[in-house]
C-alpha positions in Angstrom: 0.0 0.0 0.0 2.8 2.4 0.9 4.6 1.6 -2.4 1.4 2.4 -4.4 1.0 5.8 -2.7 4.6 6.6 -3.3 4.3 5.7 -7.0 1.2 7.8 -7.6 2.9 10.8 -6.0 5.9 10.5 -8.3 3.7 10.3 -11.3 1.7 13.4 -10.3 4.9 15.3 -9.9 6.2 14.2 -13.3 3.0 15.3 -15.1 2.9 18.7 -13.4 6.5 19.3 -14.3 6.0 18.2 -17.9 3.0 20.6 -18.3 5.0 23.5 -16.8 7.9 22.8 -19.1 5.7 22.5 -22.2 3.9 25.8 -21.3 7.3 27.6 -21.0 9.0 26.0 -24.0 6.1 26.4 -26.5 6.9 30.0 -27.2 6.1 29.7 -30.9 2.3 29.3 -30.5 1.5 31.7 -33.3 3.7 30.2 -36.0 6.9 28.4 -36.9 10.4 29.3 -38.3 12.2 26.6 -40.4 15.8 26.5 -41.6 17.1 24.7 -44.6 19.4 22.7 -45.0 20.4 22.8 -41.3 20.8 24.9 -38.2 24.6 24.1 -38.4 26.4 25.0 -41.6 30.0 25.4 -42.7 31.6 28.8 -43.3 30.4 30.3 -46.6 27.3 28.2 -47.0 23.8 29.7 -47.7 20.7 29.0 -45.7 16.9 29.4 -46.4 14.7 30.7 -43.6 10.9 30.4 -43.7 8.3 31.9 -41.3 4.5 30.8 -41.3 1.5 31.6 -39.2 -0.6 28.9 -37.5 -4.4 28.9 -38.2 -6.3 31.7 -36.6 -3.1 33.3 -35.3 -3.1 36.2 -37.8 -4.5 39.6 -37.2 -8.1 40.1 -36.1 -10.9 39.4 -38.7 -11.4 43.1 -39.1 -7.8 43.5 -40.2 -7.3 43.7 -44.0 -3.8 42.1 -44.0 -1.0 40.4 -42.1 2.6 41.8 -42.3 5.5 39.4 -41.5 8.9 40.8 -40.7 12.2 38.8 -40.4 15.0 40.2 -38.1 18.7 39.3 -38.0 19.4 40.2 -34.4 17.8 43.7 -34.3 18.0 44.5 -38.0 15.2 43.9 -40.5 16.2 41.8 -43.5 12.9 40.9 -45.0 9.2 42.1 -45.0 6.3 40.3 -46.6 2.4 40.5 -46.5 0.5 37.3 -46.0 0.5 34.2 -43.8 4.1 33.1 -44.7 7.6 34.5 -45.4 10.7 33.0 -47.0 14.2 34.4 -47.4 17.7 33.1 -48.4 20.6 34.3 -46.2 24.3 34.2 -47.1 27.6 35.4 -45.8 27.0 34.5 -42.2 30.0 34.8 -39.8 31.6 32.2 -37.6 29.6 31.6 -34.5 25.9 31.7 -33.8 23.4 34.1 -35.5 19.8 34.7 -34.2 16.9 35.2 -36.5 13.4 36.3 -35.3 10.0 36.5 -37.2 7.4 39.1 -36.1 3.8 40.0 -37.1 2.7 43.6 -37.6 -1.1 44.4 -37.8 -2.7 47.8 -38.3 -1.4 49.0 -35.0 2.2 50.0 -34.5 2.9 47.0 -32.1 4.8 44.0 -33.5 4.0 40.5 -32.2 6.8 37.9 -31.9 6.0 34.7 -33.9 9.1 32.5 -33.5 12.9 32.4 -34.0 15.9 30.2 -34.9 19.6 30.1 -34.2 22.1 29.2 -37.0 25.6 28.1 -36.1 28.5 28.5 -38.6 31.7 26.6 -38.0 34.5 24.5 -39.6 35.6 20.9 -39.7 38.2 20.1 -36.9 41.9 20.2 -37.9 44.0 17.1 -37.4 45.6 17.0 -33.9 49.4 17.4 -34.0 52.4 16.9 -31.6 50.8 14.2 -29.6 53.0 13.2 -26.6 52.5 11.3 -23.4 54.3 11.4 -20.0 54.2 9.5 -16.8 55.4 11.4 -13.7 57.5 9.1 -11.6 57.4 5.3 -11.3 53.9 5.4 -9.8 52.4 8.2 -11.8 49.6 7.9 -14.5 49.9 8.4 -18.2 48.9 11.9 -19.4 48.8 12.8 -23.1 48.6 16.2 -24.7 48.3 17.6 -28.3 47.8 20.7 -30.4 44.1 20.8 -31.5 44.6 23.4 -34.3 42.2 26.2 -35.1 39.0 26.8 -33.2 36.0 25.1 -34.9 33.4 27.5 -33.3 31.3 24.4 -32.8 31.0 21.8 -30.1 33.9 19.3 -30.7 34.6 16.0 -28.8 38.1 14.6 -28.5 38.7 10.8 -27.8 42.1 9.5 -26.7 42.8 5.8 -27.4 45.8 3.8 -26.1 46.7 0.3 -27.6 49.3 -2.0 -26.0 50.6 -5.6 -26.0 48.2 -8.4 -25.7 45.4 -6.5 -27.4 45.4 -3.9 -24.6 43.1 -1.0 -25.4 42.2 2.0 -23.3 40.3 5.1 -24.3 39.0 8.3 -22.7 36.9 11.2 -24.1 36.7 14.9 -23.2 33.7 17.1 -24.1 35.4 20.4 -23.3 35.3 22.8 -26.2 39.0 23.7 -25.5 40.2 20.2 -24.7 43.9 19.7 -25.5 45.1 17.0 -23.0 43.7 13.9 -21.2 44.8 11.8 -18.2 44.2 8.2 -19.0 44.4 7.3 -15.3 46.5 4.2 -15.8 50.1 3.4 -14.7 52.7 1.7 -16.8 54.8 -0.5 -14.5 58.6 -1.1 -14.7 58.0 -4.7 -15.6 56.8 -3.5 -19.0 59.6 -1.1 -19.6 60.5 -2.8 -22.9 56.9 -3.0 -24.2 55.7 -0.7 -27.0 52.5 1.4 -26.8 50.5 3.3 -29.5 48.3 6.3 -28.9 46.1 8.5 -31.1 43.4 11.2 -30.6 40.2 11.8 -32.7 38.2 15.1 -33.0 34.5 15.0 -34.0 31.9 17.8 -34.5 28.6 18.2 -36.6 30.6 19.0 -39.7 33.0 16.0 -39.6 35.8 14.2 -37.8 39.6 13.7 -38.0 42.3 11.6 -36.2 45.9 12.3 -35.4 48.8 10.2 -36.6 49.5 7.3 -34.1 52.4 7.8 -31.7 54.5 4.9 -30.3 56.6 4.8 -27.2 58.0 2.7 -24.4 58.0 3.2 -20.6 61.5 4.7 -20.6 60.4 7.2 -23.3 57.5 8.6 -21.3 58.4 8.3 -17.7 59.8 11.5 -16.1 61.4 10.9 -12.7 60.3 12.8 -9.7 62.7 15.6 -8.6 65.4 14.5 -6.0 64.7 15.3 -2.4 66.4 15.4 1.0 69.3 17.6 -0.3 72.1 18.5 2.1 75.7 19.7 2.0 78.8 18.7 4.0 82.1 20.6 4.4 85.1 18.5 5.3 87.1 20.0 8.1 84.9 23.1 8.0 86.8 24.1 4.9 85.4 25.4 1.6 88.1 23.5 -0.3 86.2 20.1 0.1 82.4 20.3 -0.2 80.1 17.2 -0.8 76.5 17.6 -1.9 74.1 14.7 -0.9 70.5 13.8 -2.0 68.0 11.0 -2.6 66.1 10.0 -5.8 64.1 7.2 -7.5 65.6 3.7 -8.0 65.5 3.8 -11.8 67.5 7.0 -12.1 70.9 6.7 -13.9 71.8 10.4 -14.5 71.8 13.5 -12.4 72.7 17.1 -13.0 73.1 19.9 -10.5 73.3 23.7 -10.7 74.5 26.2 -8.1 75.1 30.0 -7.9 75.7 32.7 -5.3 72.5 34.3 -4.1 73.3 37.7 -5.6 74.1 36.2 -9.0 71.8 35.5 -12.0 73.8 32.9 -13.8 74.1 29.2 -12.8 77.1 26.9 -12.7 76.0 23.5 -14.3 77.6 20.0 -13.3 76.6 16.6 -14.7 76.9 13.6 -12.4 76.8 10.1 -13.9 76.3 7.2 -11.6 76.5 9.7 -8.7 74.3 7.5 -6.4 73.2 10.5 -4.4 76.4 12.5 -3.9 78.8 14.8 -5.7 82.0 16.8 -4.6 82.3 20.6 -5.4 85.8 22.2 -5.2 85.3 25.7 -6.6 83.1 27.3 -4.0 84.1 30.7 -2.6 84.5 31.1 1.2 81.8 32.9 3.3 79.4 33.0 0.4 75.7 32.0 0.4 74.9 29.6 -2.4 71.7 28.1 -3.9 71.8 24.4 -5.0 69.3 22.4 -7.2 69.3 18.9 -8.7 67.5 17.1 -11.6 67.4 13.3 -12.6 66.9 11.1 -15.7 66.3 7.4 -16.2 68.3 6.8 -19.4 71.2 8.5 -21.1 69.3 9.0 -24.4 65.7 8.2 -23.7 63.2 10.0 -21.6 63.3 13.5 -20.1 64.8 15.2 -17.2 62.9 15.6 -14.0 61.8 19.0 -12.7 64.4 20.8 -10.6 64.4 20.0 -7.0 63.6 22.5 -4.3 66.5 24.9 -3.6 69.0 24.4 -0.8 70.6 27.6 0.5 73.6 27.6 2.7 76.7 29.7 3.5 80.2 28.3 3.0 82.8 28.5 5.8 85.2 31.4 6.3 88.8 31.6 5.2 91.6 34.0 6.1 91.2 37.5 4.5 93.2 38.1 1.4 92.6 41.8 0.6 94.3 44.9 2.0 92.4 47.8 3.5 92.1 51.1 1.7 93.2 53.6 4.4 93.1 57.4 4.5 93.8 59.9 7.3 93.5 63.5 8.5 95.8 65.4 10.7 95.0 68.3 13.0 97.3 70.4 15.2 96.2 70.7 18.8 99.0 72.9 20.2 102.7 73.4 19.7 103.6 69.9 21.0 100.7 67.7 20.0 98.7 66.7 17.0 95.6 64.5 16.4 95.5 62.0 13.7 92.2 60.4 12.4 92.4 57.2 10.3 89.6 56.0 8.1 89.4 52.8 6.0 86.9 51.1 3.8 85.4 47.7 4.4 86.9 44.8 2.5 84.7 43.3 -0.2 83.2 39.9 0.4 85.7 38.2 -1.8 88.5 39.9 0.1 87.1 39.5 3.6 86.3 35.8 3.1 84.4 35.9 6.4 82.9 38.2 9.0 85.4 40.8 10.0 85.5 40.8 13.8 87.8 43.7 14.4 90.6 45.8 13.1 94.1 46.1 14.5 95.9 49.5 14.4 99.6 49.7 15.1 101.3 53.0 15.7 105.1 53.4 15.6 107.8 56.0 15.2 109.7 55.6 11.9 113.1 56.5 13.3 113.2 54.0 16.2 111.0 51.4 14.6 109.7 50.6 18.0 105.9 49.9 18.3 104.4 52.7 20.4 100.8 51.5 20.4 98.6 48.6 19.3 94.9 49.0 19.4 91.9 47.0 18.4 88.6 48.5 17.2 85.4 47.3 15.6 84.9 50.6 13.8 86.2 51.8 10.4 87.9 54.9 12.0 90.4 55.5 14.7 91.7 58.7 16.4 94.8 59.3 18.5 97.0 62.1 19.8 100.7 61.9 19.1 103.6 64.3 19.4 104.3 66.8 16.6 107.9 65.9 16.6 109.3 62.9 14.8 108.0 60.8 11.9 105.1 58.4 12.5 103.7 55.5 10.6 100.4 53.5 11.1 99.5 50.0 10.0 95.9 48.7 9.8 94.7 45.1 9.2 91.4 43.3 9.3 90.7 40.0 11.2 88.1 37.3 11.0 87.8 34.0 12.8 90.4 32.4 10.5 93.1 35.1 10.5 94.1 38.6 9.6 94.7 40.4 6.3 98.1 41.9 5.3 98.5 45.3 7.0 98.2 48.5 5.1 101.0 50.9 6.1 101.0 54.7 5.7 103.3 57.4 6.8 101.7 60.4 8.6 102.6 63.4 6.5 101.4 67.0 6.4 98.7 66.9 3.8 98.3 70.7 3.7 101.8 72.0 4.4 103.1 72.3 0.9 101.3 75.1 -0.9 103.3 74.4 -4.1 101.6 71.0 -4.3 98.1 72.3 -4.1 96.1 71.4 -7.2 94.6 74.3 -9.1 91.1 75.1 -10.5 89.1 72.4 -8.6 85.6 72.1 -10.0 82.6 69.7 -9.4 79.9 69.1 -12.0 76.8 67.1 -11.6 76.5 63.9 -13.7 73.1 62.7 -12.6 71.2 62.1 -9.4 74.0 60.3 -7.6 77.3 61.2 -9.4 79.7 64.1 -9.4 82.6 64.7 -11.9 85.5 66.4 -10.2 88.2 68.0 -12.3 91.4 69.9 -11.5 94.7 71.1 -12.9 98.1 70.1 -11.6 100.2 72.3 -9.3 101.8 75.1 -11.3 105.4 74.7 -10.0 105.5 71.1 -8.8 103.4 69.1 -11.3 106.2 66.6 -12.0 106.7 65.9 -8.3 103.1 64.6 -7.8 103.0 60.9 -7.2 99.3 60.4 -6.7 96.1 62.4 -6.1 93.4 61.7 -3.5 89.9 63.0 -4.0 88.0 63.3 -0.7 84.4 64.3 -0.1 82.0 64.6 2.8 78.6 66.1 3.4 78.9 69.8 4.2 76.0 69.8 6.6 75.0 66.4 7.9 71.6 66.0 9.5 71.5 65.3 13.3 74.6 64.7 15.4 76.0 61.8 13.3 79.4 62.4 11.8 79.0 62.3 8.0 80.8 59.4 6.2 84.0 60.3 4.5 84.6 59.1 1.0 87.8 59.1 -1.0 89.4 57.6 -4.0 93.0 57.4 -5.4 94.0 58.7 -8.8 97.3 58.3 -10.7 99.3 61.5 -11.4 98.3 61.5 -15.1 94.6 61.6 -14.3 93.1 65.1 -13.7 89.5 64.0 -13.2 87.5 61.5 -11.1 83.9 60.3 -11.0 82.6 60.0 -7.5 79.4 58.1 -6.8 79.9 56.5 -3.3 77.5 57.9 -0.8 76.4 60.7 -3.2 72.7 61.7 -2.7 70.7 64.4 -4.6 70.0 67.8 -3.0 73.0 67.4 -0.6 76.0 69.7 -0.6 79.4 68.1 -0.4 82.8 69.6 0.4 85.3 68.1 -2.0 89.1 68.2 -1.6 91.7 67.2 -4.0 95.1 66.3 -2.4 98.4 66.0 -4.3 100.9 63.8 -2.6 104.7 63.7 -3.2 106.8 61.7 -0.8 106.1 62.9 2.8 104.5 66.2 1.6 101.1 67.1 0.3 98.9 70.0 -0.6 95.2 70.3 -1.3 92.5 72.6 -2.8 88.8 72.3 -2.3 85.4 73.2 -3.7 81.7 72.5 -3.1 79.3 70.5 -5.2 75.9 68.8 -5.4 74.4 66.3 -7.9 71.0 67.9 -7.9 69.7 71.2 -6.4 66.6 73.2 -5.9 65.7 76.4 -4.1 65.9 75.9 -0.3 62.6 75.0 1.3 63.0 77.5 4.1 65.0 80.6 5.0 67.5 81.2 7.9 66.0 81.7 11.3 67.2 85.0 13.0 67.9 84.2 16.6 69.4 87.4 17.9 69.9 91.1 16.9 72.2 93.2 19.0 73.9 96.6 18.8 77.6 96.5 18.7 80.0 99.5 18.1 77.4 101.5 16.2 76.4 98.6 13.9 73.6 96.0 14.1 74.9 92.4 14.5 72.5 89.8 13.1 72.8 86.2 14.2 70.9 83.3 12.7 70.5 79.5 12.9 71.6 77.3 10.0 68.9 75.9 7.7 68.3 72.2 8.4 70.3 70.0 6.0 67.2 68.3 4.6 65.8 71.7 3.6 68.9 73.3 2.0 68.3 71.3 -1.2 71.9 71.8 -2.4 74.9 74.1 -1.9 73.9 77.5 -0.5 75.8 80.3 -2.3 74.6 83.5 -0.6 72.5 84.8 2.2 70.3 87.9 1.9 69.4 90.2 4.8 66.3 92.3 4.2 65.1 95.2 6.3 62.5 98.0 6.1 60.8 100.4 8.4 57.9 99.0 10.3 54.5 100.0 9.0 56.1 101.2 5.8 55.0 100.2 2.3 58.4 101.0 0.7 60.6 98.4 -0.9 62.9 96.7 1.6 66.6 97.2 1.4 68.9 94.2 1.2 72.5 93.1 1.8 73.8 90.0 0.1 76.7 88.2 1.8 78.6 85.1 0.6 77.7 81.8 2.3 79.9 80.7 5.2 79.7 77.9 7.7 80.8 79.9 10.8 80.2 82.3 12.3 76.5 82.7 11.6 76.4 86.4 12.2 77.0 89.6 10.1 77.0 93.3 11.0 75.1 96.0 9.0 75.5 99.7 9.6 72.7 101.1 7.4 70.0 101.4 10.1 69.0 104.9 11.4 68.8 105.4 15.2 65.5 105.4 16.9 63.7 103.8 14.0 62.0 100.5 14.3 62.9 98.1 11.5 61.6 94.7 10.5 64.4 92.3 9.4 64.3 88.8 7.8 66.7 86.6 5.8 66.7 84.3 2.8 69.2 81.8 1.3 70.1 81.2 -2.3 71.3 78.1 -4.2 72.1 78.0 -8.0 68.4 77.0 -8.5 66.9 80.1 -6.8 66.0 81.9 -3.6 64.3 80.3 -0.5 61.2 81.7 1.1 61.9 84.3 3.8 62.7 83.2 7.3 61.3 84.5 10.5 60.8 88.3 11.0 62.4 90.2 13.8 61.9 93.8 14.9 64.8 96.0 16.1 65.3 99.6 17.0 68.8 101.1 17.0 69.1 103.3 20.1 72.0 105.3 18.8 73.3 106.7 22.1 76.0 109.4 21.7 79.0 109.5 24.0 79.2 113.2 24.4 82.3 112.9 26.7 84.3 111.7 23.7 83.6 115.1 22.0 83.4 117.5 24.9 86.6 116.5 26.7 88.9 116.9 23.7 87.3 120.2 22.8 87.9 121.6 26.3 91.5 120.4 26.2 92.0 122.0 22.8 90.5 125.3 24.0 92.8 125.4 27.0 95.8 124.6 24.9 94.9 127.3 22.4 94.4 130.0 25.1 97.7 129.1 26.6 99.5 129.2 23.2 98.0 132.5 22.2 98.9 134.1 25.6 102.6 133.4 25.0 104.2 136.4 23.5 107.4 134.8 22.2 105.4 132.0 20.6 103.2 134.5 18.9 106.2 136.3 17.4 107.5 133.0 16.1 104.1 132.2 14.5 104.1 135.7 13.0 107.5 134.9 11.4 106.1 131.7 10.1 103.1 133.5 8.7 105.4 135.9 6.8 107.0 132.9 5.1 103.6 131.5 4.1 102.3 134.9 2.9 102.1 133.9 -0.8 99.2 131.5 0.0 97.0 134.5 1.1 98.2 137.3 -1.2 97.6 137.8 -4.8 100.8 138.2 -6.8 99.3 140.8 -9.1 97.5 144.1 -8.3 94.1 144.1 -10.0 92.1 147.2 -10.8 89.9 147.9 -7.8 87.3 149.5 -10.1 86.8 146.2 -11.9 87.0 143.9 -8.9 84.6 140.9 -8.6 83.6 142.0 -5.2 82.5 145.5 -6.3 80.4 144.1 -9.1 78.7 141.4 -6.9 78.1 143.5 -3.8 77.6 147.2 -4.9 75.8 148.2 -1.7 77.6 146.1 0.9 78.6 149.3 2.8 74.9 149.9 3.5 74.6 146.5 5.2 77.6 146.6 7.4 77.6 150.0 9.1 80.8 149.4 11.0 81.9 151.6 14.0 85.1 152.7 12.4 86.1 155.2 15.0 85.9 152.6 17.7 88.0 150.2 15.7 90.6 152.8 14.9 90.8 153.7 18.6 91.5 150.1 19.3 94.4 150.1 17.0 96.3 153.5 17.6 99.1 154.4 15.2 102.7 154.3 16.3 104.5 157.4 17.3 106.3 157.9 14.0 106.6 161.1 12.0 103.8 161.8 9.5 102.0 158.5 9.4 99.2 158.3 6.9 96.3 156.2 8.0 94.0 154.9 5.3 90.5 156.2 6.0 88.9 153.1 4.3 89.4 150.1 6.7 88.9 146.3 6.3 86.0 145.6 8.5 85.3 141.9 8.0 87.7 139.0 8.3 86.8 135.3 8.2 89.6 133.4 9.9 89.9 129.6 9.9 89.7 129.7 13.7 88.4 132.5 15.9 90.7 133.5 18.8 89.2 134.2 22.3 87.8 137.6 23.0 90.6 140.1 24.0 89.8 141.7 27.4 91.1 145.1 26.4 88.8 145.5 23.4 85.9 146.8 25.3 88.1 149.2 27.2 89.7 150.6 24.1 86.4 151.0 22.5 85.2 153.7 25.0 86.8 156.5 23.1 85.5 155.5 19.7 82.6 157.3 18.2 79.3 155.3 18.3 78.9 151.9 20.0 80.4 148.4 19.6 78.2 146.7 17.0 76.2 143.6 17.8 75.3 140.7 15.5 72.0 142.4 14.6 73.8 145.7 13.8 76.3 144.2 11.4 74.1 141.6 9.8 76.2 138.5 10.4 75.7 135.6 8.1 77.6 132.8 6.5 78.7 135.1 3.8 79.4 138.1 6.0 81.5 137.2 9.1 81.6 139.6 12.1 84.1 142.6 11.9 87.4 142.4 13.7 90.0 145.2 13.3 91.0 148.3 11.4 94.3 148.5 9.5 97.0 151.1 10.1 100.4 151.5 8.5 103.6 152.2 10.2 105.2 155.0 8.2 108.8 154.9 7.2 108.9 156.7 3.9 105.9 157.5 1.8 105.0 154.9 -0.7 101.9 154.2 -2.8 99.5 151.6 -1.4 99.3 149.6 -4.6 103.0 149.3 -4.6 102.9 148.0 -1.1 100.2 145.4 -1.9 102.0 144.4 -5.1 105.5 144.1 -3.6 105.5 140.4 -4.2 104.4 140.8 -7.8 106.6 140.9 -10.8 107.2 144.8 -10.4 108.5 144.7 -6.9 112.1 145.7 -6.5 114.6 145.3 -3.7 115.0 149.0 -3.3 111.3 149.5 -2.7 110.4 147.0 0.0 106.8 146.4 0.9 105.4 145.7 4.3 106.6 142.4 5.7 103.0 141.2 5.9 100.7 141.6 2.9 97.5 139.7 3.5 95.0 141.7 1.5 94.0 140.1 -1.9 93.1 143.0 -4.1 90.0 141.2 -5.4 88.4 142.0 -2.1 88.9 145.8 -2.2 85.5 147.4 -2.8 84.8 149.8 -5.6 81.7 151.7 -6.6 80.8 152.8 -10.1 84.4 152.1 -11.2 86.0 154.8 -9.0 87.0 155.5 -5.4 85.6 158.9 -4.4 87.6 161.3 -2.2 86.6 161.3 1.4 89.2 162.3 4.1 86.7 163.1 6.8 87.7 160.3 9.1 91.4 159.8 9.9 92.9 159.0 13.2 95.2 161.5 14.8 98.9 161.1 15.2 98.7 161.3 18.9 96.7 158.2 19.4 98.7 155.5 21.3 99.8 152.5 19.3 99.7 148.8 20.2 102.6 146.5 19.4 101.8 145.0 16.0 103.6 141.8 16.8 101.5 141.3 19.9 98.1 141.6 18.3 98.6 140.6 14.7 98.9 136.8 15.0 95.6 136.6 16.9 93.7 137.5 13.7 95.6 135.8 11.0 94.6 132.3 9.8 97.2 129.7 9.3 96.2 127.4 6.5 98.1 124.6 4.7 95.7 124.8 1.7 96.4 126.9 -1.3 94.6 130.2 -1.7 92.6 128.9 -4.7 90.8 126.3 -2.7 90.5 127.9 0.8 90.4 131.6 1.4 91.7 132.3 4.8 90.4 135.9 5.0 87.3 137.6 3.7 87.1 141.4 3.7 84.2 143.9 3.7 84.7 147.7 3.6 82.9 150.6 5.0 84.0 154.2 4.1 85.0 155.2 0.5 88.6 155.6 -0.5 90.4 158.0 -3.0 93.4 157.0 -5.0 95.4 160.1 -4.1 95.1 159.2 -0.5 96.5 155.7 -0.8 99.9 156.6 0.7 101.5 154.8 3.6 104.9 154.1 5.1 107.2 151.2 4.4 106.7 149.6 7.8 104.5 146.7 8.7 100.8 146.5 8.2 98.9 146.0 11.4 95.6 144.1 11.7 
């Protein structure tokens, strides 16, 4: 009963499923589409497509016609009225093409009737290069082939293997891209001499084709598994005897191995026949990491090599170092008795070190005695020590590993900078890319033939942080005048480069700066302090960080301008220097607030400005520095002028210098420059002549003639102190003593000083007296010993001097010693009269020519 219910349920489910499938599949309920000759055709064939409506599936009875349309994908290819449509199609491409038939009635909508797919392809090509392989003694047979061009149709491939005793085995793959098959069978070693035949057949709707049969034996197709359990053994921990061990399959007769250093791309190949799992290697390098691989084969001529085994990596043992260290040094004087030497050396290469360098041994000894002074061990590649400045010293450096030490490198400590004649000339550095610099130089001018070798040395000019920058150097023969440096060269870093020329125990060097790449600095200098020092402003700044300099800095610029001012800033450009980071400027005005900042320049451009600082120069004046000397000078001058004998000696000196103040020729007073330029000067001066003449009485000599017109203004180089007797003598003079307001003092009209009188000896014309030093002067007619009146300054009016004798002093007036008073009003000048006029005269009363008579004595001022 239970079985009957179960069977009915299954039948019901089958019927329902069938109905659902039929309802979904029967999409062509209105009509059919037929294809002739087939839905699958070969490339280039033609095909006939027909479309017909089923009964009562056309348009509505009221419709007058049925319109059938055939589409190739979405493009119309045929339109026909009626209940059927037929069309021939050619030139279809490879692959599948979809055709759809639709019905169009009076309305614009189109009704789908049915469709068909047509596949276009080609007959399969014959499979080629059929081969089979069995991986290992227990593997299965796998065959592969080339299937040729794509058929664009479903194609089945069948692989068939035939062996002894009517043995047949076949397997098929339905994959469209099938090109290999695993038969799933194993050929045992017992049948290694048996022969097998294999072929593959390709079949599709257009035809079928088979490959040529391929025959083989077990040794032909078996590929051994890669060797395993690889290890290496060093006899006596020496690289000279090395044995490589491994395991492989029992049928293997041949092995080959390859090995190489880890950092190498090429392999060393070795064949090992009848190796039985071992092989000796004799050419390995010490303290080098190697990679080893092994492959196997069953027969010398038949079969194929196995895949390479997994790699074995190991390092060979150390050996005693063979290379010698490259050593360089620097020497620095500490004081008169001591000097500091700093040694630097480069690491040995791996081939030279032949192991891990544990330490370096430095031996210091004096050359003369040959006695070892010091032996030191260091793990670093530099060493510093202090030695006496006297004597000749030598240093030897060697490297040591676990097996021994290298040969020592010996150098004599010489003065690398002491011989200026050995200094190379014209050292330049040029960029050769991001990490290279070309350094060129010319030999020393006077000692080129003495140079035995050159050393090019370089180091970062401004290392970042507190780390000492690495020192690089290289040696160059004397005939080379250039060197390419690339060790530790980085872009946007400035390097100091020195070129040393060595000759025996002497040396000289020259240096330059260089960078491989440069840009404008990323930031400007930071001003950290501004101070006033000796009338100047001292600016101090912090160095730009090395990572922001972006190359060698060539100049600094200091900018300043007044605060709250829109004017263009002033600047001062100074060459770059490492130390000190300070510079004075003296262009700031006192008591003005300035804003200052700095920038830095490389060959690529100028940096952004650094920080701004404000500063106001106080400008305090030390008045005591001016007042004290002035007071002292005044006291000395008063004392000097009060000494009678000294004044007389000065007067004699003035007589000798008289030509500086006097004109050698007597000009015409009527045409003088003074008279033309100042025609009314007498109206401005208004001098008190009577008082002045009373101050200067004439001497008690017979019949003196006093000139009525007096010199009333004198401008001396220095003005003597006021004479105490002037005011007393002026009491008997008509009028009053003039003030600055009365006389009209100015820069062009100095204050009045004295009148002039003449000591009479024998009557003589005034012009002859004034011109006594001219070309007409004669020894028999001597002039006054002091002639200080340039005639250019004698006033004229209208070209003549009118007669006026109303004002003349009397003969009875007392006279003052001329030698006592005259030096107080005469200027002593070392300059010629053309550039500096010691005296300037202005005149008051008018003067007649017939009255210009005076004695042959001295003129008095």
